[in-house]
C-alpha positions as a printed NumPy array, in Angstrom:
array([[ 14.496, -11.978,  -7.66 ],
       [ 11.832,  -9.626,  -6.329],
       [  9.901, -10.658,  -3.26 ],
       [  6.262, -11.646,  -3.607],
       [  4.983,  -8.66 ,  -1.623],
       [  6.841,  -6.244,  -3.916],
       [  5.663,  -8.066,  -7.041],
       [  2.075,  -8.019,  -5.795],
       [  2.162,  -4.301,  -4.936],
       [  3.746,  -3.424,  -8.276],
       [  1.118,  -5.424, -10.19 ],
       [ -1.838,  -3.852,  -8.357],
       [ -0.552,  -0.275,  -8.429],
       [  0.494,  -0.345, -12.096],
       [ -2.997,  -1.591, -12.992],
       [ -4.571,   1.396, -11.191],
       [ -2.442,   4.332, -12.404],
       [ -2.209,   6.21 , -15.692],
       [  1.61 ,   6.479, -15.517],
       [  2.844,   2.96 , -14.617],
       [  6.442,   3.853, -15.535],
       [  6.491,   6.368, -12.651],
       [  5.723,   3.687, -10.027],
       [  8.672,   3.202,  -7.675],
       [  8.737,   0.723,  -4.792],
       [ 11.436,   0.567,  -2.137],
       [ 11.542,  -2.492,   0.151],
       [ 13.268,  -2.455,   3.52 ],
       [ 13.317,  -5.111,   6.241],
       [ 13.953,  -4.484,   9.938],
       [ 12.884,  -5.885,  13.312],
       [  9.377,  -4.473,  12.758],
       [  8.924,  -6.437,   9.528],
       [  8.82 ,  -5.404,   5.884],
       [  8.217,  -1.781,   4.864],
       [  7.24 ,  -1.092,   1.271],
       [  7.527,   2.576,   0.322],
       [  5.487,   3.53 ,  -2.737],
       [  5.975,   6.574,  -4.94 ],
       [  3.685,   7.338,  -7.876],
       [  3.135,  10.222, -10.267],
       [  1.398,  13.038,  -8.311],
       [ -1.475,  12.989, -10.829],
       [ -2.131,   9.331,  -9.909],
       [ -2.118,   9.841,  -6.131],
       [ -5.921,  10.036,  -5.938],
       [ -6.264,   6.674,  -7.686],
       [ -3.988,   5.02 ,  -5.115],
       [ -5.526,   6.653,  -2.035],
       [ -9.13 ,   6.331,  -3.187],
       [-12.212,   7.941,  -1.728],
       [-11.823,   8.254,   2.072],
       [ -8.58 ,   6.264,   1.765],
       [-10.436,   3.063,   0.94 ],
       [ -8.208,   1.97 ,  -1.956],
       [ -5.044,   2.435,   0.114],
       [ -6.673,   0.548,   3.003],
       [ -7.593,  -2.341,   0.715],
       [ -4.067,  -2.529,  -0.708],
       [ -2.612,  -2.54 ,   2.822],
       [ -4.998,  -5.309,   3.895],
       [ -4.076,  -7.469,   0.907],
       [ -0.36 ,  -6.863,   1.521],
       [ -0.786,  -8.072,   5.101],
       [ -2.427, -11.253,   3.804],
       [  0.474, -11.77 ,   1.361],
       [  2.843, -11.203,   4.277],
       [  1.015, -13.714,   6.48 ],
       [  1.593, -16.389,   3.843],
       [  5.31 , -15.699,   4.182],
       [  5.303, -15.207,   7.985],
       [  6.166, -11.515,   7.653],
       [  4.482,  -8.31 ,   8.756],
       [  4.177,  -6.094,   5.695],
       [  3.437,  -2.372,   5.958],
       [  2.92 ,   0.161,   3.185],
       [  4.01 ,   3.782,   3.222],
       [  2.77 ,   5.973,   0.398],
       [  5.039,   8.939,  -0.316],
       [  2.959,  12.085,  -0.608],
       [  3.895,  14.634,  -3.27 ],
       [  4.768,  18.193,  -2.239],
       [  1.759,  20.367,  -1.399],
       [ -0.723,  17.522,  -1.108],
       [ -3.677,  17.656,   1.289],
       [ -4.599,  14.644,   3.389],
       [ -8.219,  13.435,   3.254],
       [-10.157,  13.103,   6.49 ],
       [ -9.533,   9.949,   8.513],
       [-11.25 ,   6.797,   7.317],
       [-13.723,   5.116,   9.636],
       [-11.623,   2.016,  10.467],
       [ -7.95 ,   1.301,  10.896],
       [ -6.337,  -1.541,   8.982],
       [ -6.126,  -3.53 ,  12.233],
       [ -9.882,  -3.1  ,  12.756],
       [-10.537,  -4.192,   9.168],
       [ -8.307,  -7.253,   9.649],
       [-10.222,  -8.128,  12.841],
       [-13.454,  -7.986,  10.831],
       [-12.021, -10.599,   8.447],
       [-11.503, -12.958,  11.431],
       [ -8.296, -14.424,  10.009]])
């Protein structure tokens, strides 16, 4: 059975992209917590990252909340396709955004 964090990520990402069959999620667990590695069709990368990285930040924040329910630290790594260009840094880190939520 898939873990809830993986199920949640798969549901959200497949709803956002044009090529849901190309969504691949790899889940690893170590002493740092859970790492979900996401790969999508290169044409869908912009939909996952979002303007100024806001969509990716929101997904990461929600994954941390899902993780908190299960007493796990969940992190998301998005595999970048070859030749991609990173957008400029967003204004807040995920930790700063979580602090704003006052959880």
